[in-house]
PDBQT receptor file of N, H, CA, C and O in Angstrom, charges set to zero:
ATOM      1  N   MET A   1      63.052  58.842-118.097  1.00  0.00    +0.000 N 
ATOM      2  CA  MET A   1      64.092  59.725-118.600  1.00  0.00    +0.000 C 
ATOM      3  C   MET A   1      63.526  61.143-118.702  1.00  0.00    +0.000 C 
ATOM      4  O   MET A   1      62.394  61.343-119.143  1.00  0.00    +0.000 OA
ATOM      5  N   LYS A   2      64.314  62.097-118.297  1.00  0.00    +0.000 N 
ATOM      6  H   LYS A   2      65.234  61.934-117.939  1.00  0.00    +0.000 HD
ATOM      7  CA  LYS A   2      63.916  63.499-118.308  1.00  0.00    +0.000 C 
ATOM      8  C   LYS A   2      64.248  64.140-119.658  1.00  0.00    +0.000 C 
ATOM      9  O   LYS A   2      65.345  63.960-120.186  1.00  0.00    +0.000 OA
ATOM     10  N   GLU A   3      63.304  64.879-120.201  1.00  0.00    +0.000 N 
ATOM     11  H   GLU A   3      62.413  65.026-119.772  1.00  0.00    +0.000 HD
ATOM     12  CA  GLU A   3      63.536  65.601-121.455  1.00  0.00    +0.000 C 
ATOM     13  C   GLU A   3      64.180  66.946-121.141  1.00  0.00    +0.000 C 
ATOM     14  O   GLU A   3      63.736  67.665-120.245  1.00  0.00    +0.000 OA
ATOM     15  N   ILE A   4      65.221  67.274-121.878  1.00  0.00    +0.000 N 
ATOM     16  H   ILE A   4      65.582  66.690-122.606  1.00  0.00    +0.000 HD
ATOM     17  CA  ILE A   4      65.936  68.533-121.675  1.00  0.00    +0.000 C 
ATOM     18  C   ILE A   4      65.624  69.468-122.834  1.00  0.00    +0.000 C 
ATOM     19  O   ILE A   4      65.828  69.126-123.999  1.00  0.00    +0.000 OA
ATOM     20  N   VAL A   5      65.127  70.652-122.497  1.00  0.00    +0.000 N 
ATOM     21  H   VAL A   5      64.962  70.930-121.551  1.00  0.00    +0.000 HD
ATOM     22  CA  VAL A   5      64.841  71.668-123.501  1.00  0.00    +0.000 C 
ATOM     23  C   VAL A   5      65.951  72.710-123.423  1.00  0.00    +0.000 C 
ATOM     24  O   VAL A   5      66.175  73.316-122.375  1.00  0.00    +0.000 OA
ATOM     25  N   LEU A   6      66.633  72.907-124.527  1.00  0.00    +0.000 N 
ATOM     26  H   LEU A   6      66.451  72.414-125.378  1.00  0.00    +0.000 HD
ATOM     27  CA  LEU A   6      67.759  73.841-124.563  1.00  0.00    +0.000 C 
ATOM     28  C   LEU A   6      67.291  75.244-124.924  1.00  0.00    +0.000 C 
ATOM     29  O   LEU A   6      66.427  75.423-125.782  1.00  0.00    +0.000 OA
ATOM     30  N   ALA A   7      67.868  76.225-124.263  1.00  0.00    +0.000 N 
ATOM     31  H   ALA A   7      68.570  76.080-123.565  1.00  0.00    +0.000 HD
ATOM     32  CA  ALA A   7      67.521  77.622-124.518  1.00  0.00    +0.000 C 
ATOM     33  C   ALA A   7      68.225  78.169-125.756  1.00  0.00    +0.000 C 
ATOM     34  O   ALA A   7      67.720  79.082-126.408  1.00  0.00    +0.000 OA
ATOM     35  N   PHE A   8      69.394  77.610-126.079  1.00  0.00    +0.000 N 
ATOM     36  H   PHE A   8      69.805  76.868-125.549  1.00  0.00    +0.000 HD
ATOM     37  CA  PHE A   8      70.194  78.075-127.205  1.00  0.00    +0.000 C 
ATOM     38  C   PHE A   8      70.729  76.876-127.967  1.00  0.00    +0.000 C 
ATOM     39  O   PHE A   8      70.769  75.768-127.431  1.00  0.00    +0.000 OA
ATOM     40  N   TYR A   9      71.137  77.082-129.206  1.00  0.00    +0.000 N 
ATOM     41  H   TYR A   9      71.105  77.982-129.641  1.00  0.00    +0.000 HD
ATOM     42  CA  TYR A   9      71.650  75.989-130.026  1.00  0.00    +0.000 C 
ATOM     43  C   TYR A   9      73.034  76.351-130.572  1.00  0.00    +0.000 C 
ATOM     44  O   TYR A   9      73.404  77.523-130.637  1.00  0.00    +0.000 OA
ATOM     45  N   ILE A  10      73.776  75.337-130.957  1.00  0.00    +0.000 N 
ATOM     46  H   ILE A  10      73.475  74.385-130.905  1.00  0.00    +0.000 HD
ATOM     47  CA  ILE A  10      75.123  75.539-131.492  1.00  0.00    +0.000 C 
ATOM     48  C   ILE A  10      75.043  76.364-132.783  1.00  0.00    +0.000 C 
ATOM     49  O   ILE A  10      74.245  76.078-133.675  1.00  0.00    +0.000 OA
ATOM     50  N   GLY A  11      75.881  77.381-132.853  1.00  0.00    +0.000 N 
ATOM     51  H   GLY A  11      76.530  77.614-132.128  1.00  0.00    +0.000 HD
ATOM     52  CA  GLY A  11      75.907  78.271-134.006  1.00  0.00    +0.000 C 
ATOM     53  C   GLY A  11      75.096  79.544-133.814  1.00  0.00    +0.000 C 
ATOM     54  O   GLY A  11      75.209  80.477-134.609  1.00  0.00    +0.000 OA
ATOM     55  N   GLN A  12      74.284  79.590-132.773  1.00  0.00    +0.000 N 
ATOM     56  H   GLN A  12      74.192  78.832-132.127  1.00  0.00    +0.000 HD
ATOM     57  CA  GLN A  12      73.442  80.758-132.520  1.00  0.00    +0.000 C 
ATOM     58  C   GLN A  12      74.277  81.922-132.003  1.00  0.00    +0.000 C 
ATOM     59  O   GLN A  12      75.238  81.716-131.261  1.00  0.00    +0.000 OA
ATOM     60  N   ILE A  13      73.918  83.138-132.388  1.00  0.00    +0.000 N 
ATOM     61  H   ILE A  13      73.137  83.305-132.990  1.00  0.00    +0.000 HD
ATOM     62  CA  ILE A  13      74.553  84.352-131.883  1.00  0.00    +0.000 C 
ATOM     63  C   ILE A  13      73.875  84.724-130.573  1.00  0.00    +0.000 C 
ATOM     64  O   ILE A  13      72.649  84.788-130.493  1.00  0.00    +0.000 OA
ATOM     65  N   VAL A  14      74.691  84.972-129.541  1.00  0.00    +0.000 N 
ATOM     66  H   VAL A  14      75.687  84.921-129.606  1.00  0.00    +0.000 HD
ATOM     67  CA  VAL A  14      74.166  85.343-128.228  1.00  0.00    +0.000 C 
ATOM     68  C   VAL A  14      74.987  86.492-127.656  1.00  0.00    +0.000 C 
ATOM     69  O   VAL A  14      76.053  86.832-128.170  1.00  0.00    +0.000 OA
ATOM     70  N   TYR A  15      74.470  87.079-126.588  1.00  0.00    +0.000 N 
ATOM     71  H   TYR A  15      73.605  86.803-126.171  1.00  0.00    +0.000 HD
ATOM     72  CA  TYR A  15      75.145  88.172-125.892  1.00  0.00    +0.000 C 
ATOM     73  C   TYR A  15      75.137  87.870-124.403  1.00  0.00    +0.000 C 
ATOM     74  O   TYR A  15      74.176  87.299-123.886  1.00  0.00    +0.000 OA
ATOM     75  N   LEU A  16      76.203  88.251-123.712  1.00  0.00    +0.000 N 
ATOM     76  H   LEU A  16      76.983  88.715-124.131  1.00  0.00    +0.000 HD
ATOM     77  CA  LEU A  16      76.240  88.144-122.257  1.00  0.00    +0.000 C 
ATOM     78  C   LEU A  16      75.449  89.311-121.673  1.00  0.00    +0.000 C 
ATOM     79  O   LEU A  16      75.681  90.463-122.037  1.00  0.00    +0.000 OA
ATOM     80  N   LYS A  17      74.535  89.020-120.788  1.00  0.00    +0.000 N 
ATOM     81  H   LYS A  17      74.346  88.084-120.492  1.00  0.00    +0.000 HD
ATOM     82  CA  LYS A  17      73.684  90.067-120.213  1.00  0.00    +0.000 C 
ATOM     83  C   LYS A  17      74.488  91.135-119.486  1.00  0.00    +0.000 C 
ATOM     84  O   LYS A  17      74.085  92.298-119.462  1.00  0.00    +0.000 OA
ATOM     85  N   THR A  18      75.614  90.762-118.896  1.00  0.00    +0.000 N 
ATOM     86  H   THR A  18      75.941  89.817-118.916  1.00  0.00    +0.000 HD
ATOM     87  CA  THR A  18      76.403  91.703-118.095  1.00  0.00    +0.000 C 
ATOM     88  C   THR A  18      77.556  92.358-118.854  1.00  0.00    +0.000 C 
ATOM     89  O   THR A  18      78.290  93.162-118.278  1.00  0.00    +0.000 OA
ATOM     90  N   ASP A  19      77.726  92.031-120.124  1.00  0.00    +0.000 N 
ATOM     91  H   ASP A  19      77.130  91.378-120.592  1.00  0.00    +0.000 HD
ATOM     92  CA  ASP A  19      78.825  92.582-120.925  1.00  0.00    +0.000 C 
ATOM     93  C   ASP A  19      78.511  94.022-121.311  1.00  0.00    +0.000 C 
ATOM     94  O   ASP A  19      77.567  94.274-122.060  1.00  0.00    +0.000 OA
ATOM     95  N   LEU A  20      79.294  94.962-120.806  1.00  0.00    +0.000 N 
ATOM     96  H   LEU A  20      80.061  94.757-120.198  1.00  0.00    +0.000 HD
ATOM     97  CA  LEU A  20      79.050  96.376-121.079  1.00  0.00    +0.000 C 
ATOM     98  C   LEU A  20      79.212  96.731-122.551  1.00  0.00    +0.000 C 
ATOM     99  O   LEU A  20      78.590  97.680-123.029  1.00  0.00    +0.000 OA
ATOM    100  N   GLU A  21      80.033  95.987-123.270  1.00  0.00    +0.000 N 
ATOM    101  H   GLU A  21      80.538  95.216-122.881  1.00  0.00    +0.000 HD
ATOM    102  CA  GLU A  21      80.239  96.255-124.694  1.00  0.00    +0.000 C 
ATOM    103  C   GLU A  21      79.245  95.504-125.574  1.00  0.00    +0.000 C 
ATOM    104  O   GLU A  21      79.168  95.761-126.775  1.00  0.00    +0.000 OA
ATOM    105  N   GLN A  22      78.483  94.578-124.991  1.00  0.00    +0.000 N 
ATOM    106  H   GLN A  22      78.545  94.369-124.015  1.00  0.00    +0.000 HD
ATOM    107  CA  GLN A  22      77.507  93.773-125.714  1.00  0.00    +0.000 C 
ATOM    108  C   GLN A  22      78.125  93.135-126.956  1.00  0.00    +0.000 C 
ATOM    109  O   GLN A  22      77.590  93.220-128.062  1.00  0.00    +0.000 OA
ATOM    110  N   GLU A  23      79.260  92.500-126.733  1.00  0.00    +0.000 N 
ATOM    111  H   GLU A  23      79.694  92.431-125.834  1.00  0.00    +0.000 HD
ATOM    112  CA  GLU A  23      79.986  91.808-127.795  1.00  0.00    +0.000 C 
ATOM    113  C   GLU A  23      79.203  90.588-128.276  1.00  0.00    +0.000 C 
ATOM    114  O   GLU A  23      78.519  89.925-127.496  1.00  0.00    +0.000 OA
ATOM    115  N   LYS A  24      79.312  90.309-129.553  1.00  0.00    +0.000 N 
ATOM    116  H   LYS A  24      79.868  90.847-130.187  1.00  0.00    +0.000 HD
ATOM    117  CA  LYS A  24      78.626  89.170-130.163  1.00  0.00    +0.000 C 
ATOM    118  C   LYS A  24      79.412  87.884-129.902  1.00  0.00    +0.000 C 
ATOM    119  O   LYS A  24      80.621  87.836-130.130  1.00  0.00    +0.000 OA
ATOM    120  N   TYR A  25      78.722  86.840-129.424  1.00  0.00    +0.000 N 
ATOM    121  H   TYR A  25      77.740  86.880-129.239  1.00  0.00    +0.000 HD
ATOM    122  CA  TYR A  25      79.321  85.530-129.186  1.00  0.00    +0.000 C 
ATOM    123  C   TYR A  25      78.570  84.480-129.994  1.00  0.00    +0.000 C 
ATOM    124  O   TYR A  25      77.400  84.659-130.332  1.00  0.00    +0.000 OA
ATOM    125  N   PHE A  26      79.250  83.393-130.298  1.00  0.00    +0.000 N 
ATOM    126  H   PHE A  26      80.201  83.247-130.023  1.00  0.00    +0.000 HD
ATOM    127  CA  PHE A  26      78.625  82.247-130.949  1.00  0.00    +0.000 C 
ATOM    128  C   PHE A  26      78.607  81.082-129.973  1.00  0.00    +0.000 C 
ATOM    129  O   PHE A  26      79.590  80.839-129.273  1.00  0.00    +0.000 OA
ATOM    130  N   VAL A  27      77.498  80.365-129.924  1.00  0.00    +0.000 N 
ATOM    131  H   VAL A  27      76.700  80.562-130.492  1.00  0.00    +0.000 HD
ATOM    132  CA  VAL A  27      77.441  79.150-129.119  1.00  0.00    +0.000 C 
ATOM    133  C   VAL A  27      78.221  78.084-129.877  1.00  0.00    +0.000 C 
ATOM    134  O   VAL A  27      77.878  77.742-131.009  1.00  0.00    +0.000 OA
ATOM    135  N   THR A  28      79.270  77.560-129.249  1.00  0.00    +0.000 N 
ATOM    136  H   THR A  28      79.548  77.838-128.330  1.00  0.00    +0.000 HD
ATOM    137  CA  THR A  28      80.134  76.587-129.914  1.00  0.00    +0.000 C 
ATOM    138  C   THR A  28      80.045  75.199-129.301  1.00  0.00    +0.000 C 
ATOM    139  O   THR A  28      80.572  74.236-129.857  1.00  0.00    +0.000 OA
ATOM    140  N   GLY A  29      79.379  75.094-128.157  1.00  0.00    +0.000 N 
ATOM    141  H   GLY A  29      78.951  75.876-127.705  1.00  0.00    +0.000 HD
ATOM    142  CA  GLY A  29      79.244  73.784-127.526  1.00  0.00    +0.000 C 
ATOM    143  C   GLY A  29      78.212  73.804-126.423  1.00  0.00    +0.000 C 
ATOM    144  O   GLY A  29      77.862  74.857-125.890  1.00  0.00    +0.000 OA
ATOM    145  N   ILE A  30      77.732  72.618-126.093  1.00  0.00    +0.000 N 
ATOM    146  H   ILE A  30      78.016  71.763-126.526  1.00  0.00    +0.000 HD
ATOM    147  CA  ILE A  30      76.746  72.461-125.027  1.00  0.00    +0.000 C 
ATOM    148  C   ILE A  30      77.151  71.247-124.200  1.00  0.00    +0.000 C 
ATOM    149  O   ILE A  30      77.412  70.174-124.743  1.00  0.00    +0.000 OA
ATOM    150  N   GLU A  31      77.199  71.424-122.890  1.00  0.00    +0.000 N 
ATOM    151  H   GLU A  31      76.986  72.296-122.449  1.00  0.00    +0.000 HD
ATOM    152  CA  GLU A  31      77.541  70.331-121.982  1.00  0.00    +0.000 C 
ATOM    153  C   GLU A  31      76.344  70.070-121.071  1.00  0.00    +0.000 C 
ATOM    154  O   GLU A  31      75.906  70.958-120.339  1.00  0.00    +0.000 OA
ATOM    155  N   ILE A  32      75.827  68.864-121.121  1.00  0.00    +0.000 N 
ATOM    156  H   ILE A  32      76.183  68.143-121.716  1.00  0.00    +0.000 HD
ATOM    157  CA  ILE A  32      74.671  68.497-120.312  1.00  0.00    +0.000 C 
ATOM    158  C   ILE A  32      75.136  67.589-119.181  1.00  0.00    +0.000 C 
ATOM    159  O   ILE A  32      75.717  66.528-119.413  1.00  0.00    +0.000 OA
ATOM    160  N   ARG A  33      74.870  68.022-117.965  1.00  0.00    +0.000 N 
ATOM    161  H   ARG A  33      74.398  68.883-117.777  1.00  0.00    +0.000 HD
ATOM    162  CA  ARG A  33      75.223  67.259-116.768  1.00  0.00    +0.000 C 
ATOM    163  C   ARG A  33      73.979  67.136-115.891  1.00  0.00    +0.000 C 
ATOM    164  O   ARG A  33      72.965  67.789-116.136  1.00  0.00    +0.000 OA
ATOM    165  N   GLN A  34      74.072  66.304-114.883  1.00  0.00    +0.000 N 
ATOM    166  H   GLN A  34      74.896  65.774-114.683  1.00  0.00    +0.000 HD
ATOM    167  CA  GLN A  34      72.959  66.134-113.958  1.00  0.00    +0.000 C 
ATOM    168  C   GLN A  34      72.655  67.440-113.224  1.00  0.00    +0.000 C 
ATOM    169  O   GLN A  34      71.506  67.694-112.863  1.00  0.00    +0.000 OA
ATOM    170  N   THR A  35      73.661  68.253-113.005  1.00  0.00    +0.000 N 
ATOM    171  H   THR A  35      74.595  68.046-113.297  1.00  0.00    +0.000 HD
ATOM    172  CA  THR A  35      73.499  69.510-112.277  1.00  0.00    +0.000 C 
ATOM    173  C   THR A  35      73.020  70.668-113.143  1.00  0.00    +0.000 C 
ATOM    174  O   THR A  35      72.640  71.710-112.608  1.00  0.00    +0.000 OA
ATOM    175  N   GLY A  36      73.026  70.519-114.455  1.00  0.00    +0.000 N 
ATOM    176  H   GLY A  36      73.334  69.673-114.890  1.00  0.00    +0.000 HD
ATOM    177  CA  GLY A  36      72.567  71.587-115.329  1.00  0.00    +0.000 C 
ATOM    178  C   GLY A  36      73.235  71.575-116.686  1.00  0.00    +0.000 C 
ATOM    179  O   GLY A  36      73.997  70.667-117.020  1.00  0.00    +0.000 OA
ATOM    180  N   VAL A  37      72.934  72.602-117.457  1.00  0.00    +0.000 N 
ATOM    181  H   VAL A  37      72.315  73.339-117.185  1.00  0.00    +0.000 HD
ATOM    182  CA  VAL A  37      73.444  72.726-118.824  1.00  0.00    +0.000 C 
ATOM    183  C   VAL A  37      74.394  73.917-118.885  1.00  0.00    +0.000 C 
ATOM    184  O   VAL A  37      74.061  75.011-118.428  1.00  0.00    +0.000 OA
ATOM    185  N   LYS A  38      75.572  73.699-119.451  1.00  0.00    +0.000 N 
ATOM    186  H   LYS A  38      75.842  72.811-119.822  1.00  0.00    +0.000 HD
ATOM    187  CA  LYS A  38      76.527  74.779-119.692  1.00  0.00    +0.000 C 
ATOM    188  C   LYS A  38      76.617  75.005-121.192  1.00  0.00    +0.000 C 
ATOM    189  O   LYS A  38      76.582  74.066-121.987  1.00  0.00    +0.000 OA
ATOM    190  N   TYR A  39      76.734  76.270-121.554  1.00  0.00    +0.000 N 
ATOM    191  H   TYR A  39      76.763  77.033-120.908  1.00  0.00    +0.000 HD
ATOM    192  CA  TYR A  39      76.917  76.644-122.951  1.00  0.00    +0.000 C 
ATOM    193  C   TYR A  39      78.329  77.178-123.113  1.00  0.00    +0.000 C 
ATOM    194  O   TYR A  39      78.799  77.976-122.303  1.00  0.00    +0.000 OA
ATOM    195  N   PHE A  40      78.994  76.738-124.152  1.00  0.00    +0.000 N 
ATOM    196  H   PHE A  40      78.612  76.089-124.811  1.00  0.00    +0.000 HD
ATOM    197  CA  PHE A  40      80.319  77.243-124.472  1.00  0.00    +0.000 C 
ATOM    198  C   PHE A  40      80.147  78.286-125.564  1.00  0.00    +0.000 C 
ATOM    199  O   PHE A  40      79.587  78.010-126.625  1.00  0.00    +0.000 OA
ATOM    200  N   ILE A  41      80.638  79.494-125.286  1.00  0.00    +0.000 N 
ATOM    201  H   ILE A  41      81.093  79.718-124.424  1.00  0.00    +0.000 HD
ATOM    202  CA  ILE A  41      80.494  80.596-126.235  1.00  0.00    +0.000 C 
ATOM    203  C   ILE A  41      81.877  81.095-126.633  1.00  0.00    +0.000 C 
ATOM    204  O   ILE A  41      82.811  81.071-125.832  1.00  0.00    +0.000 OA
ATOM    205  N   SER A  42      81.997  81.545-127.876  1.00  0.00    +0.000 N 
ATOM    206  H   SER A  42      81.238  81.565-128.527  1.00  0.00    +0.000 HD
ATOM    207  CA  SER A  42      83.295  81.984-128.398  1.00  0.00    +0.000 C 
ATOM    208  C   SER A  42      83.194  83.344-129.061  1.00  0.00    +0.000 C 
ATOM    209  O   SER A  42      82.195  83.684-129.695  1.00  0.00    +0.000 OA
ATOM    210  N   SER A  43      84.267  84.114-128.891  1.00  0.00    +0.000 N 
ATOM    211  H   SER A  43      85.079  83.838-128.376  1.00  0.00    +0.000 HD
ATOM    212  CA  SER A  43      84.401  85.398-129.565  1.00  0.00    +0.000 C 
ATOM    213  C   SER A  43      85.879  85.755-129.618  1.00  0.00    +0.000 C 
ATOM    214  O   SER A  43      86.583  85.648-128.614  1.00  0.00    +0.000 OA
ATOM    215  N   LYS A  44      86.339  86.172-130.763  1.00  0.00    +0.000 N 
ATOM    216  H   LYS A  44      85.767  86.259-131.579  1.00  0.00    +0.000 HD
ATOM    217  CA  LYS A  44      87.724  86.623-130.957  1.00  0.00    +0.000 C 
ATOM    218  C   LYS A  44      88.749  85.586-130.501  1.00  0.00    +0.000 C 
ATOM    219  O   LYS A  44      89.793  85.942-129.954  1.00  0.00    +0.000 OA
ATOM    220  N   GLY A  45      88.458  84.325-130.723  1.00  0.00    +0.000 N 
ATOM    221  H   GLY A  45      87.610  84.036-131.167  1.00  0.00    +0.000 HD
ATOM    222  CA  GLY A  45      89.398  83.263-130.399  1.00  0.00    +0.000 C 
ATOM    223  C   GLY A  45      89.366  82.764-128.970  1.00  0.00    +0.000 C 
ATOM    224  O   GLY A  45      90.142  81.877-128.614  1.00  0.00    +0.000 OA
ATOM    225  N   TYR A  46      88.498  83.302-128.148  1.00  0.00    +0.000 N 
ATOM    226  H   TYR A  46      87.868  84.022-128.437  1.00  0.00    +0.000 HD
ATOM    227  CA  TYR A  46      88.389  82.878-126.752  1.00  0.00    +0.000 C 
ATOM    228  C   TYR A  46      87.072  82.151-126.529  1.00  0.00    +0.000 C 
ATOM    229  O   TYR A  46      86.052  82.496-127.126  1.00  0.00    +0.000 OA
ATOM    230  N   GLU A  47      87.103  81.145-125.669  1.00  0.00    +0.000 N 
ATOM    231  H   GLU A  47      87.931  80.865-125.185  1.00  0.00    +0.000 HD
ATOM    232  CA  GLU A  47      85.894  80.386-125.355  1.00  0.00    +0.000 C 
ATOM    233  C   GLU A  47      85.628  80.451-123.855  1.00  0.00    +0.000 C 
ATOM    234  O   GLU A  47      86.551  80.361-123.046  1.00  0.00    +0.000 OA
ATOM    235  N   SER A  48      84.359  80.607-123.496  1.00  0.00    +0.000 N 
ATOM    236  H   SER A  48      83.609  80.680-124.154  1.00  0.00    +0.000 HD
ATOM    237  CA  SER A  48      83.941  80.651-122.099  1.00  0.00    +0.000 C 
ATOM    238  C   SER A  48      82.784  79.696-121.895  1.00  0.00    +0.000 C 
ATOM    239  O   SER A  48      82.014  79.430-122.817  1.00  0.00    +0.000 OA
ATOM    240  N   ALA A  49      82.665  79.178-120.671  1.00  0.00    +0.000 N 
ATOM    241  H   ALA A  49      83.291  79.394-119.922  1.00  0.00    +0.000 HD
ATOM    242  CA  ALA A  49      81.538  78.322-120.303  1.00  0.00    +0.000 C 
ATOM    243  C   ALA A  49      80.606  79.123-119.407  1.00  0.00    +0.000 C 
ATOM    244  O   ALA A  49      81.033  79.675-118.393  1.00  0.00    +0.000 OA
ATOM    245  N   VAL A  50      79.332  79.187-119.781  1.00  0.00    +0.000 N 
ATOM    246  H   VAL A  50      78.985  78.738-120.605  1.00  0.00    +0.000 HD
ATOM    247  CA  VAL A  50      78.349  79.969-119.032  1.00  0.00    +0.000 C 
ATOM    248  C   VAL A  50      77.037  79.196-118.936  1.00  0.00    +0.000 C 
ATOM    249  O   VAL A  50      76.846  78.187-119.614  1.00  0.00    +0.000 OA
ATOM    250  N   TYR A  51      76.144  79.682-118.089  1.00  0.00    +0.000 N 
ATOM    251  H   TYR A  51      76.299  80.501-117.538  1.00  0.00    +0.000 HD
ATOM    252  CA  TYR A  51      74.814  79.098-117.950  1.00  0.00    +0.000 C 
ATOM    253  C   TYR A  51      73.804  79.926-118.738  1.00  0.00    +0.000 C 
ATOM    254  O   TYR A  51      74.065  81.081-119.075  1.00  0.00    +0.000 OA
ATOM    255  N   ASP A  52      72.658  79.336-119.026  1.00  0.00    +0.000 N 
ATOM    256  H   ASP A  52      72.446  78.398-118.752  1.00  0.00    +0.000 HD
ATOM    257  CA  ASP A  52      71.668  80.010-119.870  1.00  0.00    +0.000 C 
ATOM    258  C   ASP A  52      71.172  81.332-119.290  1.00  0.00    +0.000 C 
ATOM    259  O   ASP A  52      70.838  82.244-120.047  1.00  0.00    +0.000 OA
ATOM    260  N   PHE A  53      71.116  81.456-117.963  1.00  0.00    +0.000 N 
ATOM    261  H   PHE A  53      71.387  80.716-117.348  1.00  0.00    +0.000 HD
ATOM    262  CA  PHE A  53      70.610  82.697-117.368  1.00  0.00    +0.000 C 
ATOM    263  C   PHE A  53      71.571  83.873-117.563  1.00  0.00    +0.000 C 
ATOM    264  O   PHE A  53      71.202  85.019-117.307  1.00  0.00    +0.000 OA
ATOM    265  N   GLU A  54      72.800  83.599-118.012  1.00  0.00    +0.000 N 
ATOM    266  H   GLU A  54      73.099  82.667-118.220  1.00  0.00    +0.000 HD
ATOM    267  CA  GLU A  54      73.779  84.655-118.270  1.00  0.00    +0.000 C 
ATOM    268  C   GLU A  54      73.704  85.171-119.704  1.00  0.00    +0.000 C 
ATOM    269  O   GLU A  54      74.353  86.160-120.044  1.00  0.00    +0.000 OA
ATOM    270  N   LEU A  55      72.919  84.506-120.539  1.00  0.00    +0.000 N 
ATOM    271  H   LEU A  55      72.392  83.703-120.262  1.00  0.00    +0.000 HD
ATOM    272  CA  LEU A  55      72.882  84.807-121.968  1.00  0.00    +0.000 C 
ATOM    273  C   LEU A  55      71.540  85.360-122.409  1.00  0.00    +0.000 C 
ATOM    274  O   LEU A  55      70.514  85.155-121.761  1.00  0.00    +0.000 OA
ATOM    275  N   THR A  56      71.576  86.061-123.521  1.00  0.00    +0.000 N 
ATOM    276  H   THR A  56      72.410  86.227-124.048  1.00  0.00    +0.000 HD
ATOM    277  CA  THR A  56      70.367  86.517-124.180  1.00  0.00    +0.000 C 
ATOM    278  C   THR A  56      70.608  86.489-125.687  1.00  0.00    +0.000 C 
ATOM    279  O   THR A  56      71.744  86.626-126.142  1.00  0.00    +0.000 OA
ATOM    280  N   LYS A  57      69.551  86.313-126.446  1.00  0.00    +0.000 N 
ATOM    281  H   LYS A  57      68.629  86.201-126.076  1.00  0.00    +0.000 HD
ATOM    282  CA  LYS A  57      69.695  86.315-127.902  1.00  0.00    +0.000 C 
ATOM    283  C   LYS A  57      69.597  87.723-128.478  1.00  0.00    +0.000 C 
ATOM    284  O   LYS A  57      69.900  87.943-129.651  1.00  0.00    +0.000 OA
ATOM    285  N   ASP A  58      69.171  88.675-127.650  1.00  0.00    +0.000 N 
ATOM    286  H   ASP A  58      68.925  88.497-126.698  1.00  0.00    +0.000 HD
ATOM    287  CA  ASP A  58      68.995  90.055-128.096  1.00  0.00    +0.000 C 
ATOM    288  C   ASP A  58      70.039  90.970-127.466  1.00  0.00    +0.000 C 
ATOM    289  O   ASP A  58      70.268  90.926-126.257  1.00  0.00    +0.000 OA
ATOM    290  N   GLN A  59      70.660  91.788-128.284  1.00  0.00    +0.000 N 
ATOM    291  H   GLN A  59      70.474  91.824-129.266  1.00  0.00    +0.000 HD
ATOM    292  CA  GLN A  59      71.636  92.755-127.789  1.00  0.00    +0.000 C 
ATOM    293  C   GLN A  59      70.910  93.822-126.970  1.00  0.00    +0.000 C 
ATOM    294  O   GLN A  59      69.870  94.326-127.393  1.00  0.00    +0.000 OA
ATOM    295  N   ASN A  60      71.449  94.166-125.807  1.00  0.00    +0.000 N 
ATOM    296  H   ASN A  60      72.294  93.756-125.463  1.00  0.00    +0.000 HD
ATOM    297  CA  ASN A  60      70.866  95.191-124.951  1.00  0.00    +0.000 C 
ATOM    298  C   ASN A  60      71.590  96.507-125.219  1.00  0.00    +0.000 C 
ATOM    299  O   ASN A  60      72.685  96.739-124.706  1.00  0.00    +0.000 OA
ATOM    300  N   VAL A  61      70.983  97.349-126.010  1.00  0.00    +0.000 N 
ATOM    301  H   VAL A  61      70.093  97.161-126.427  1.00  0.00    +0.000 HD
ATOM    302  CA  VAL A  61      71.599  98.617-126.405  1.00  0.00    +0.000 C 
ATOM    303  C   VAL A  61      71.751  99.549-125.207  1.00  0.00    +0.000 C 
ATOM    304  O   VAL A  61      72.704 100.327-125.154  1.00  0.00    +0.000 OA
ATOM    305  N   LEU A  62      70.832  99.486-124.247  1.00  0.00    +0.000 N 
ATOM    306  H   LEU A  62      70.058  98.854-124.291  1.00  0.00    +0.000 HD
ATOM    307  CA  LEU A  62      70.925 100.351-123.070  1.00  0.00    +0.000 C 
ATOM    308  C   LEU A  62      72.178 100.049-122.251  1.00  0.00    +0.000 C 
ATOM    309  O   LEU A  62      72.837 100.967-121.765  1.00  0.00    +0.000 OA
ATOM    310  N   VAL A  63      72.507  98.772-122.097  1.00  0.00    +0.000 N 
ATOM    311  H   VAL A  63      71.971  98.026-122.492  1.00  0.00    +0.000 HD
ATOM    312  CA  VAL A  63      73.732  98.398-121.383  1.00  0.00    +0.000 C 
ATOM    313  C   VAL A  63      74.944  98.909-122.147  1.00  0.00    +0.000 C 
ATOM    314  O   VAL A  63      75.894  99.411-121.547  1.00  0.00    +0.000 OA
ATOM    315  N   LYS A  64      74.913  98.783-123.461  1.00  0.00    +0.000 N 
ATOM    316  H   LYS A  64      74.141  98.375-123.949  1.00  0.00    +0.000 HD
ATOM    317  CA  LYS A  64      76.032  99.232-124.292  1.00  0.00    +0.000 C 
ATOM    318  C   LYS A  64      76.254 100.742-124.160  1.00  0.00    +0.000 C 
ATOM    319  O   LYS A  64      77.390 101.213-124.207  1.00  0.00    +0.000 OA
ATOM    320  N   LEU A  65      75.171 101.489-123.997  1.00  0.00    +0.000 N 
ATOM    321  H   LEU A  65      74.248 101.106-123.959  1.00  0.00    +0.000 HD
ATOM    322  CA  LEU A  65      75.267 102.939-123.855  1.00  0.00    +0.000 C 
ATOM    323  C   LEU A  65      75.508 103.372-122.411  1.00  0.00    +0.000 C 
ATOM    324  O   LEU A  65      75.682 104.561-122.142  1.00  0.00    +0.000 OA
ATOM    325  N   GLY A  66      75.519 102.418-121.480  1.00  0.00    +0.000 N 
ATOM    326  H   GLY A  66      75.377 101.453-121.698  1.00  0.00    +0.000 HD
ATOM    327  CA  GLY A  66      75.748 102.733-120.079  1.00  0.00    +0.000 C 
ATOM    328  C   GLY A  66      74.537 103.289-119.366  1.00  0.00    +0.000 C 
ATOM    329  O   GLY A  66      74.675 103.928-118.322  1.00  0.00    +0.000 OA
ATOM    330  N   ILE A  67      73.348 103.060-119.907  1.00  0.00    +0.000 N 
ATOM    331  H   ILE A  67      73.236 102.541-120.755  1.00  0.00    +0.000 HD
ATOM    332  CA  ILE A  67      72.116 103.598-119.323  1.00  0.00    +0.000 C 
ATOM    333  C   ILE A  67      71.491 102.637-118.320  1.00  0.00    +0.000 C 
ATOM    334  O   ILE A  67      70.803 103.075-117.397  1.00  0.00    +0.000 OA
ATOM    335  N   ASP A  68      71.713 101.350-118.480  1.00  0.00    +0.000 N 
ATOM    336  H   ASP A  68      72.271 100.993-119.229  1.00  0.00    +0.000 HD
ATOM    337  CA  ASP A  68      71.042 100.351-117.637  1.00  0.00    +0.000 C 
ATOM    338  C   ASP A  68      71.462 100.423-116.200  1.00  0.00    +0.000 C 
ATOM    339  O   ASP A  68      70.982  99.645-115.376  1.00  0.00    +0.000 OA
TER     340      ASP A  68
């Protein structure tokens, strides 16, 4: 059996790396499949499914300011 190490946990605050506004999201679910792990993130009543490489735990202020 393969051990799966998760990058994020339910309830954690995360940010989308490509979000120009660097809005705060909460991890609300995790789906583990043979093809990979999806994280469900929520903000302002909306939920999205993303992969770990799209997320970061640190807000990128440069992206928010349009410098990146």
